[in-house]
KOLGU-509748 format. One record per atom (N, C-alpha, C, O, CB): residue in three letters; x, y, z. Coordinates in steps of 0.001 Angstrom, whole numbers, plus 500000, padded with zeros to 6 digits. Glycine has a CB too. Layout:
% KOLGU-509748
ALAXYZ...
% end
This chain:
% KOLGU-509748
UNK956907127940400719UNK956596126836399710UNK955821125834400398UNK954946125226399781UNK957870126170399081UNK956073125578401725UNK955349124592402494UNK953962125011402742UNK953054124179402746UNK956019124322403771UNK953754126278402952UNK952391126784403159UNK951499126741401897UNK950296126486401957UNK952467128205403661UNK952165127007400745UNK951476126965399501UNK951130125471399147UNK950108125195398518UNK952348127640398394UNK952016124529399573UNK951785123025399390UNK950568122651400182UNK949724121886399716UNK953044122137399874UNK950468123205401423UNK949374122882402306UNK948084123341401584UNK947158122535401489UNK949550123575403732UNK947969124562401081UNK946847124997400530UNK946438124260399191UNK945263124172398835UNK947008126387400354UNK947395123789398549UNK947118122902397213UNK946577121602397756UNK945618121065397202UNK948544122592396231UNK947173121062398848UNK946604119767399453UNK945204119956399838UNK944398119075399539UNK947395119295400709UNK944845120936400426UNK943343121232400739UNK942495121343399606UNK941311121005399621UNK943163122486401479UNK943164121870398505UNK942377122041397263UNK942138120684396635UNK941053120449396103UNK943105122986396252UNK943111119777396676UNK942889118448396301UNK941843117684396982UNK941129116859396411UNK944023117789396432UNK941776117995398249UNK940783117254399072UNK939396117774398803UNK938454116993398674UNK941102117373400584UNK939251119106398713UNK937959119776398415UNK937430119488397074UNK936218119400396876UNK938086121230398546UNK938329119336396130UNK937976119029394722UNK937832117577394493UNK937552117150393373UNK939005119568393772UNK938029116731395601UNK937905115311395353UNK938848114698394383UNK938416113972393489UNK936609115041394912UNK940132114957394515UNK941047114640393406UNK940974113140393294UNK941016112388394268UNK942555115164393649UNK940855112733391961UNK940709111249391641UNK941861110472392046UNK941675109386392593UNK940499111006390178UNK943040110911391837UNK944229110090392230UNK944365109984393684UNK944743108918394170UNK945503110656391675UNK944074111056394467UNK944173111058395855UNK943174109996396390UNK943553109082397121UNK943909112472396413UNK941942110144396015UNK940857109240396519UNK940932107813396032UNK940368106914396656UNK939526109784396126UNK941613107591394936UNK941868106243394466UNK942843105557395379UNK942678104380395699UNK942391106251393043UNK943833106259395792UNK944799105730396856UNK944114105496398132UNK944257104429398729UNK945966106700397115UNK943346106482398592UNK942590106242399862UNK941675105119399805UNK941641104359400773UNK941817107415400247UNK940889104901398751UNK940009103816398598UNK940736102478398672UNK940265101570399356UNK939283103949397325UNK941863102333397994UNK942584101105398036UNK943195100845399425UNK943224099706399892UNK943652101118396981UNK943676101897400069UNK944111101664401451UNK943023101227402355UNK943286100334403159UNK944718102875402007UNK941997101669402332UNK940787101269403156UNK940387099891402788UNK940115099119403707UNK939569102238402946UNK940320099505401620UNK939942098137401110UNK941070097161401551UNK940723096073402012UNK939760098127399467UNK942313097442401454UNK943297096510401929UNK943304096350403460UNK943330095245404002UNK944639096942401459UNK943281097496404111UNK943357097387405563UNK942101096763406290UNK942229095974407226UNK943596098758406102UNK940909097159405808UNK939643096599406318UNK939486095091406046UNK938901094369406854UNK938471097343405695UNK939992094641404945UNK939897093248404559UNK940879092517405416UNK940540091457405942UNK940173093025403038UNK942071093015405591UNK943098092381406449UNK942687092283407893UNK942929091283408570UNK944387093144406366UNK942006093432408385UNK941551093338409830UNK940409092307409995UNK940313091596410995UNK941052094758410351UNK939535092272408932UNK938386091314409057UNK938909089885409032UNK938409089076409814UNK937333091521407892UNK939883089505408191UNK940511088263408210UNK941147087919409509UNK940947086840410067UNK941461088213407183UNK941918088857409983UNK942689088711411205UNK941791088533412361UNK942081087743413260UNK943584089885411430UNK940633089287412374UNK939654088978413512UNK938986087664413385UNK938817086979414394UNK938566090028413599UNK938600087267412238UNK937966085809412082UNK938947084758412601UNK938540083762413198UNK937612085448410490UNK940222084981412372UNK941196083940412826UNK941710084231414221UNK941891083346415058UNK942396083849411852UNK941940085554414431UNK942611085835415809UNK941697085724416983UNK942125085181418001UNK943205087248415851UNK940496086180416939UNK939638086131418173UNK939321084676418568UNK939391084405419767UNK938287086920417943UNK939000083767417747UNK938822082412418240UNK940223081760418696UNK940249080936419610UNK938137081544417098UNK941290082135418073UNK942543081591418390UNK942969082034419894UNK943501081293420719UNK943582082061417299UNK942633083362420071UNK943000083948421448UNK942092083388422495UNK942542083202423625UNK942891085537421474UNK940657083060422165UNK939815082532423113UNK940147081106423328UNK939997080659424465UNK938434082714422734UNK940577080335422387UNK940971078964422517UNK942252078806423436UNK942345077878424239UNK941224078383421106UNK943174079709423282UNK944351079672424115UNK944058079958425634UNK944685079446426561UNK945350080680423577UNK943008080855425760UNK942487081205427103UNK941801080061427731UNK941971079853428932UNK941538082370427040UNK940980079241426962UNK940088078247427551UNK940822076930427705UNK940715076322428770UNK938822078062426693UNK941525076470426763UNK942201075080426896UNK943557075121427532UNK944265076122427418UNK942370074413425514UNK943931074080428186UNK945262073851428712UNK945879072730427912UNK945314071646427769UNK945235073516430230UNK947043073021427400UNK947761072019426501UNK949226072171426623UNK949708073241426996UNK947367072186425006UNK949979071115426314UNK951503071146426420UNK952012072306425495UNK951599072328424335UNK952182069684425960UNK952861073247425921UNK953372074290425187UNK952484075519425177UNK952771076455424430UNK953623073835423869UNK951413075567425973UNK950543076642425895UNK951243077973426417UNK950925079060425933UNK949283076300426681UNK952194077863427406UNK952957079023427769UNK953747079544426645UNK953798080761426462UNK953834078734428886UNK954419078654425814UNK955137079213424780UNK954221079810423696UNK954670080778423084UNK956034078201424230UNK953093079394423408UNK952155080009422545UNK951807081438423035UNK951803082385422249UNK950916079142422447UNK951520081571424325UNK951232082847424963UNK952417083886424800UNK952261085054424444UNK950934082596426470UNK953575083311425101UNK954735084167424918UNK954952084597423417UNK955312085734423113UNK955980083428425444UNK954703083596422501UNK954984083928421022UNK953873084959420573UNK954193085851419787UNK954943082527420041UNK952614084869421033UNK951642085890420601UNK951914087148421128UNK951725088130420410UNK950311085559420945UNK952362087291422358UNK952785088527422961UNK953930089210422308UNK953993090427422134UNK953117088296424314UNK954875088303421941UNK956139088737421325UNK955893089305419938UNK956454090327419544UNK957138087568421245UNK954991088569419179UNK954584088830417821UNK953799090214417739UNK953692090828416677UNK953693087627417304UNK953322090605418798UNK952579091867418784UNK953423092998418456UNK952937094015417961UNK951932092121420064UNK954661092879418705UNK955696093822418220UNK956632093525417101UNK957774093966416972UNK956478094109419244UNK955965092682416279UNK956729092109415113UNK957108093325414085UNK956236094035413584UNK955789090926414339UNK958412093477413843UNK958868094599412982UNK958148094335411601UNK958125093214411092UNK960552094653412839UNK957615095349411083UNK956933095308409727UNK957791094770408671UNK957331093969407856UNK956481096674409293UNK959074095177408629UNK959983094708407530UNK960174093195407590UNK960322092519406571UNK961383095414407622UNK960166092697408809UNK960317091271408989UNK959121090447408476UNK959231089352407926UNK960537090987410436UNK957940091110408722UNK956603090487408218UNK956668090569406663UNK956429089588405959UNK955219091320408814UNK956997091763406176UNK957143091885404724UNK958188090906404038UNK957951090353402963UNK957539093309404428UNK959266090755404694UNK960221089833404081UNK959670088446404179UNK959824087735403186UNK961610089917404748UNK959070087963405187UNK958539086547405352UNK957525086403404237UNK957609085416403506UNK957851086264406841UNK956573087304404043UNK955562087206403024UNK956135087226401730UNK955694086434400898UNK954593088242403123UNK957146088089401393UNK957835088230400205UNK958412086862399887UNK958142086362398795UNK958888089321400299UNK959147086248400710UNK959796084876400576UNK958758083795400134UNK958978083001399219UNK960457084434401977UNK957595083836400877UNK956582082921400618UNK955913083121399268UNK955486082126398683UNK955620082988401674UNK955796084247398763UNK955090084539397534UNK956023084714396309UNK955538084693395178UNK954267085780397728UNK957267084877396495UNK958142085038395344UNK958186083805394494UNK957764082757394983UNK959522085393395782UNK958646083822393295UNK958601082760392449UNK959342081477392951UNK959012080352392577UNK959117083203391206UNK960352081719393812UNK961056080578394369UNK960494080076395589UNK960951079056396105UNK962407080885394606UNK959494080742396113UNK958749080440397300UNK957737079394397181UNK957301079072396076UNK958128081585397762UNK957304078795398374UNK956267077805398249UNK954937078133397624UNK954253077298397031UNK956013077348399481UNK954603079437397795UNK953345079993397249UNK953562080775395978UNK952640081448395518UNK952677080887398270UNK954674080719395424UNK954999081478394242UNK954152081253392945UNK953996082121392086UNK956371081201393939UNK953652080068392901UNK952694079778391753UNK951464080425391750UNK950783080457390726UNK952380078443391671UNK951078080991392881UNK949814081522393019UNK949814083041392377UNK948758083641392177UNK949416081476394564UNK951028083565392092UNK951191084846391381UNK950569086011392202UNK949918086903391658UNK950523084763389957UNK950794085961393492UNK950181087071394366UNK951087088244394620UNK950619089321394988UNK949775086516395730UNK952369088058394434UNK953359089105394739UNK953161090336393918UNK952971090244392705UNK954748088596394525UNK953200091516394552UNK952969092773393905UNK951563092883393620UNK951242093424392562UNK953766092936392676UNK950629092431394444UNK949102092607394155UNK948622093073395558UNK949315092940396567UNK948272091125393597UNK947415093614395544UNK946676093941396751UNK946600092791397641UNK946688092974398855UNK945319094419396447UNK946437091555397128UNK946252090407398009UNK947478090096398723UNK947361089587399838UNK945802089216397270UNK948734090342398217UNK949947090195398975UNK949927091206400061UNK950311090878401184UNK951187090342398106UNK949510092407399817UNK949515093543400943UNK948511093097402058UNK948802093343403228UNK949030095091400317UNK947417092495401771UNK946447092029402742UNK947053090990403479UNK946876090996404698UNK945180091566402141UNK947755090074402955UNK948388088937403734UNK949478089596404678UNK949527089302405873UNK949083087789402701UNK950278090424404140UNK951201090979405092UNK950594091750406240UNK951130091703407347UNK952109091830404401UNK949527092442406034UNK948820093126407176UNK948197092151407995UNK948165092371409206UNK947781094119406733UNK947675091068407525UNK947099090054408472UNK948274089392409366UNK948053089060410531UNK946300088888407609UNK949374089241408831UNK950495088787409584UNK950818089652410829UNK951074089205411947UNK951665088733408688UNK950767091009410455UNK950962092050411493UNK949928092218412476UNK950234092499413635UNK951137093286410905UNK948682092066412105UNK947577092326413021UNK947123091159413787UNK946728091315414942UNK946456092852412308UNK947149090027413245UNK946532088811413866UNK947167088576415255UNK946385088385416187UNK946738087517412932UNK948401088567415483UNK948915088498416923UNK948451089496417778UNK948257089159418946UNK950328088564416998UNK948212090738417429UNK947565091716418340UNK946165091329418750UNK945775091411419915UNK947517093070417692UNK945424090905417743UNK943936090433418046UNK943908089330418948UNK943165089290419929UNK943159089984416780UNK944820088315418582UNK944767086996419365UNK945276087238420724UNK944696086707421671UNK945618085841418691UNK946331088010420918UNK946933088059422223UNK946042088998423291UNK946042088785424503UNK948440088632422033UNK945304090040422661UNK944584090872423500UNK943315090231423748UNK942821090389424865UNK944427092208422958UNK942662089484422832UNK941417088747423088UNK941641087589424052UNK940777087269424867UNK940829088220421776UNK942848086948423945UNK943149085976425064UNK943101086540426429UNK942540085935427342UNK944488085390424889UNK943721087776426601UNK943794088372427883UNK942294088694428349UNK941970088383429495UNK944726089677427824UNK941385089297427508UNK940116089551427825UNK939333088322428210UNK938650088315429235UNK939534090218426772UNK939417087324427437UNK938606086119427622UNK939072085487428935UNK938224084996429680UNK938748085105426392UNK940380085471429268UNK940828084933430527UNK940226085637431727UNK939766085035432697UNK942301085001430598UNK940263087035431587UNK939595087811432659UNK938095087420432835UNK937639087209433958UNK939703089332432344UNK937407087335431811UNK935834087029431984UNK935757085546432416UNK934809085222433132UNK934910087269430505UNK936626084655432063UNK936599083274432456UNK936749083179433965UNK936076082384434622UNK937694082482431741UNK937644084003434507UNK937753083985436003UNK936647084553436688UNK936472084270437873UNK938915084676436459UNK935865085334436077UNK934591085857436707UNK933440084830436622UNK932649084683437554UNK934139087196435997UNK933375084140435498UNK932175083262435168UNK932464081792435341UNK931587080971435072UNK931709083493433712UNK933705081404435796UNK934022079968435896UNK933003079156436649UNK932526078120436187UNK935337079791436548UNK932683079657437830UNK931833078817438733UNK930402078765438086UNK929737077736438209UNK931780079440440271UNK929925079814437421UNK928637079721436783UNK928676078750435661UNK927726077986435488UNK928184081051436295UNK929731078732434878UNK929925077750433762UNK929909076302434252UNK929302075399433676UNK931266078021433035UNK930603076166435323UNK930726074737435896UNK929400074349436376UNK928947073244436078UNK931783074611437093UNK928681075259437170UNK927260074928437598UNK926326074501436501UNK925445073659436671UNK926640076112438261UNK926560075124435360UNK925649074864434102UNK926256073642433254UNK925685073166432273UNK925570076273433105UNK927411073223433727UNK927907072009432896UNK928258072361431528UNK928158071547430611UNK926860070902432813UNK928693073634431359UNK929070073971429911UNK930407073535429494UNK931326073626430307UNK929011075432429673UNK930625073055428271UNK931980072693427922UNK932693073915427374UNK932105074963427108UNK931999071540426904UNK933964073725427226UNK934818074853426745UNK934362075423425405UNK934290076625425153UNK936272074392426612UNK934058074410424563UNK933597074932423116UNK932254075792423232UNK932027076696422428UNK933301073599422053UNK931437075494424197UNK930185076406424394UNK930475077506425146UNK929673078437425081UNK929044075748425057UNK931618077638425976UNK932012078761426611UNK932486079871425578UNK932164081051425715UNK933065078387427585UNK933152079479424697UNK933844080395423741UNK933033081365423213UNK933312082547423413UNK934416079726422659UNK931914080999422464UNK930959082187421846UNK930480083088422949UNK930354084301422779UNK929586081589421068UNK930197082438424161UNK929566083185425169UNK930501084336425688UNK930103085486425876UNK929152082248426290UNK931725083923425889UNK932790084827426399UNK933120085865425396UNK933263087051425694UNK934055084059426761UNK933250085334424060UNK933586086401423070UNK932438087465422833UNK932707088616422489UNK933933085723421714UNK931102087003423041UNK930019087954422920UNK930068088974424126UNK929924090187423974UNK928638087184422871UNK930282088363425322UNK930374089262426463UNK931453090236426397UNK931380091315426985UNK930525088526427660UNK932483089870425675UNK933664090775425530UNK933569091628424256UNK934571092174423794UNK934985089944425500UNK932506091722423761UNK932342092358422362UNK932856093798422332UNK933592094144421408UNK930808092362421912UNK932503094660423301UNK932904095976423309UNK934434096053423352UNK935039096771422556UNK932273096684424446UNK935052095325424267UNK936429095308424423UNK937127094875423098UNK938163095412422706UNK936781094405425570UNK936507093891422447UNK937063093330421214UNK936957094289420030UNK937794094338419129UNK936361092034420878UNK935811095080420106UNK935724096152419000UNK936832097181419228UNK937341097711418240UNK934271096907418993UNK937217097481420382UNK938264098386420650UNK939639097849420175UNK940497098567419661UNK938282098687422112UNK939766096537420391UNK940953095752419981UNK940994095939418395UNK941990096311417774UNK940837094118420457UNK939769095627417846UNK939820095670416355UNK940108096976415767UNK940718097052414701UNK938572095221415794UNK939660098122416470UNK940104099417415942UNK941526099588416098UNK942153100204415235UNK939417100539416587UNK942101099103417117UNK943674099241417357UNK944347098492416191UNK945325098961415609UNK944192098562418863UNK943783097305415872UNK944316096508414761UNK944275097245413423UNK945175097141412590UNK943541095213414643UNK943169098005413258UNK943056098696411993UNK944062099918411894UNK944618100277410857UNK941586099175411814UNK944199100487413125UNK945237101515413110UNK946605101023412841UNK947369101723412177UNK945251102215414363UNK946983099849413316UNK948254099198412966UNK948329098955411527UNK949360099239410917UNK948439097909413696UNK947313098450410939UNK947346098114409460UNK947396099251408629UNK948200099280407697UNK946196097335409037UNK946534100312408884UNK946479101436408075UNK947720102316408078UNK947996103018407105UNK945359102184408454UNK948447102277409152UNK949706103058409234UNK950893102380408808UNK951974102964408886UNK949940103498410549UNK950810101183408354UNK952024100336407899UNK952549100744406518UNK951785101076405612UNK951639098796407839UNK953760100712406402UNK954489101231405163UNK955419100122404663UNK955349099679403517UNK955353102583405482UNK956303099693405595UNK957412098848405261UNK957004097642404561UNK957474097379403454UNK958152098489406430UNK956057096805405208UNK955698095445404712UNK954904095638403412UNK955179094942402435UNK954837094610405805UNK953936096551403364UNK953157096607402117UNK953973097121400918UNK953651096792399777UNK951939097499402317UNK954988097894401153UNK955911098348400119UNK956691097214399599UNK956917097129398392UNK956835099408400630UNK957129096311400466UNK957907095242399969UNK957168094210399155UNK957654093753398121UNK958540094610401056UNK955957093833399636UNK955247092908398896UNK954293093452397826UNK953847092730396935UNK954548092120399792UNK953999094751397949UNK953087095386396962UNK953778096017395828UNK953257096088394715UNK952251096405397606UNK955006096500396113UNK955784097144395101UNK955440098560394822UNK956093099157393966UNK955680096416393906UNK954441099181395485UNK954014100581395378UNK953831100932393917UNK954469101859393418UNK955041101539396045UNK952964100201393219UNK952747100299391778UNK951582101238391552UNK950469100963392000UNK952479098898391134UNK951812102310390884UNK950809103381390633UNK949468102745390030UNK949427102067389003UNK951434104488389609UNK948429103065390804UNK947086102593390296UNK946808101010390447UNK945849100459389907UNK946984102979388764UNK947763100343391250UNK947565098935391444UNK947855098628393019UNK947010098028393683UNK948554098086390428UNK948884098993393496UNK949229098680394939UNK949594099849395689UNK949993099679396841UNK950348097715395051UNK949519101017395213UNK949853102241395977UNK948861102626397031UNK947717102928396690UNK950000103375395058UNK949177102635398132UNK948265103036399284UNK948811104289399933UNK949876104780399557UNK948142101876400381UNK948058104824400939UNK948411106126401531UNK949790106204402023UNK950538107111401659UNK947520106449402632UNK950185105198402913UNK951521105354403466UNK952626105322402477UNK953533106152402526UNK951763104335404440UNK952573104335401529UNK953676104201400531UNK953636105377399642UNK954697105870399258UNK953570102896399692UNK952383105915399246UNK952445107076398384UNK952986108349399045UNK953612109183398390UNK951100107342397857UNK952746108476400291UNK953327109668401075UNK954775109621401038UNK955408110661400855UNK952878109697402562UNK955413108396401210UNK956895108196401204UNK957334108564399769UNK958340109263399649UNK957332106646401606UNK956702108176398733UNK957198108274397355UNK956985109702396955UNK957892110271396347UNK956472107271396363UNK955797110381397257UNK955619111754396767UNK956593112652397463UNK957153113543396824UNK954177112254396985UNK956836112463398785UNK957705113306399426UNK959112113237398905UNK959786114265398838UNK957669113031400799UNK959586112072398532UNK960894111787397939UNK960935112488396487UNK961997112943396063UNK961133110153397847UNK959815112556395785UNK959776113245394454UNK959496114718394556UNK959466115425393549UNK958722112621393564UNK959290115183395759UNK959080116650396053UNK957705117083395761UNK957452118284395666UNK960029117520395255UNK956710116091395598UNK955368116410395306UNK954639116525396700UNK953900115624397095UNK954722115316394342UNK954876117668397426UNK954306117850398710UNK952882117890398893UNK952373117330399864UNK954764118936399203UNK952141118555397973UNK950689118694397992UNK949916117367398147UNK949026117209398982UNK950254119368396734UNK950340116406397253UNK949792115072397298UNK950043114409398663UNK949177113931399396UNK950389114229396180UNK951338114456398881UNK951821113806400211UNK951021114416401314UNK950494113660402130UNK953419114039400501UNK950874115742401422UNK950214116350402533UNK948644116012402571UNK948032115794403616UNK950455117881402457UNK948100115999401336UNK946691115690401244UNK946474114238401789UNK945525114005402538UNK946185115840399743UNK947316113306401428UNK947159111939401954UNK947442111893403453UNK946801111153404199UNK948096110965401214UNK948396112685403868UNK948769112702405320UNK947501113193406105UNK947140112657407152UNK950073113688405602UNK946886114197405552UNK945742114702406323UNK944668113634406456UNK944099113431407529UNK945154115960405660UNK944393112928405302UNK943426111939405347UNK943735110740406317UNK942880110213407029UNK943237111470403995UNK944971110398406263UNK945478109256407125UNK945295109732408556UNK944731109020409387UNK947056108863406822UNK945796110997408856UNK945561111429410296UNK944118111497410662UNK943754111093411766UNK946173112800410563UNK943331111955409851UNK941993112118410115UNK941309110635410389UNK940465110474411271UNK941349112904408897UNK941738109657409596UNK941280108326409820UNK941690107802411143UNK940870107251411876UNK941756107446408774UNK943016107967411495UNK943498107550412747UNK942880108117413878UNK942691107409414867UNK944793107776412837UNK942486109489413862UNK941826110200414908UNK940494109659415004UNK939993109466416111UNK941802111672414691UNK939872109395413924UNK938527108920413922UNK938362107545414620UNK937507107378415490UNK938046108847412511UNK939248106517414192UNK939166105208414821UNK939595105254416298UNK939105104464417106UNK940032104212414055UNK940549106218416671UNK940806106292418000UNK939678106799418831UNK939416106320419935UNK941918107059418180UNK938968107843418244UNK937701108343418948UNK936714107218418983UNK936014107113419990UNK937043109616418211UNK936583106411418055UNK935635105324418064UNK936007104270419163UNK935133103731419842UNK935587104667416657UNK937336104002419308UNK937795103218420379UNK937418103715421742UNK936926102986422603UNK939193103104420290UNK937667104971421893UNK937396105641423162UNK935808105551423509UNK935416105178424615UNK937897107188423060UNK935033105888422568UNK933597105853422776UNK933191104481423078UNK932377104264423977UNK932840106371421589UNK933710103538422381UNK933284102069422670UNK933715101734424096UNK933029101004424811UNK933974100991421611UNK934847102273424488UNK935453101869425792UNK934462102422426904UNK934147101778427905UNK937016102487425969UNK934016103685426603UNK933148104353427597UNK931748103584427598UNK931183103359428668UNK932966105959427229UNK931242103217426471UNK930062102510426401UNK930156101139427287UNK929271100756428052UNK929763102244424900UNK931330100508427052UNK931496099221427768UNK931584099443429250UNK931090098596429994UNK932747098476427285UNK932177100517429746UNK932284100741431159UNK930784100984431747UNK930456100488432826UNK933279102010431432UNK929938101738431008UNK928705102030431432UNK927837100737431478UNK927062100526432411UNK928147103077430571UNK927995099913430472UNK927181098645430441UNK927569097688431460UNK926737096968432012UNK927279097965429132UNK928823097658431729UNK929382096700432909UNK929036097335434174UNK928667096639435120UNK931029096463432881UNK929128098615434266UNK928765099302435513UNK930052099593436232UNK930034100171437319UNK927786098448436409
% end
């Protein structure tokens, strides 16, 4: 039965099954948007923590590192409470929409991008500190320079963040509701279809998800090698 399901799954992929690729398209849309927002917020945040010294900085560093391992269900519950009717953002009506799923993934990915970018910027700051001082550069001018110099490493971090977002199931199911045609993404659909016994669709989505994860990991590896060659 399992082998037959596998062949049916391949057939769905080769025939470009509309349902399957609708789910894949929504998954990519949500995860890519979430990672983009997390990058816009997280990279400057990480660089700022690396560059500036302020009271409580150590606590911020510890918090960012701790939140890298934030359980998805906790993130989902937090976003759910914020967006529910009784929550402070309930009037926006975002719960059980793709927007809520994006917010949940941003909450998960942002600490990863911020913490890892802080580490990289601090490393580069140690290398270039004397040059910056001799040039009389302010910290606000150092930030874009260091972020640009760390671009290959940050792209690798970005791919890691996408991997985290695209593989998430608990948080997006809690705030998205796994509604067919509206908020059903690959991970939640795999869980649902497996529980229903619809193995072909679940396997087809699993193959696509695995292929995407491998693709982005290969991209991260290639970027890492390019960075090593560029740096020497």
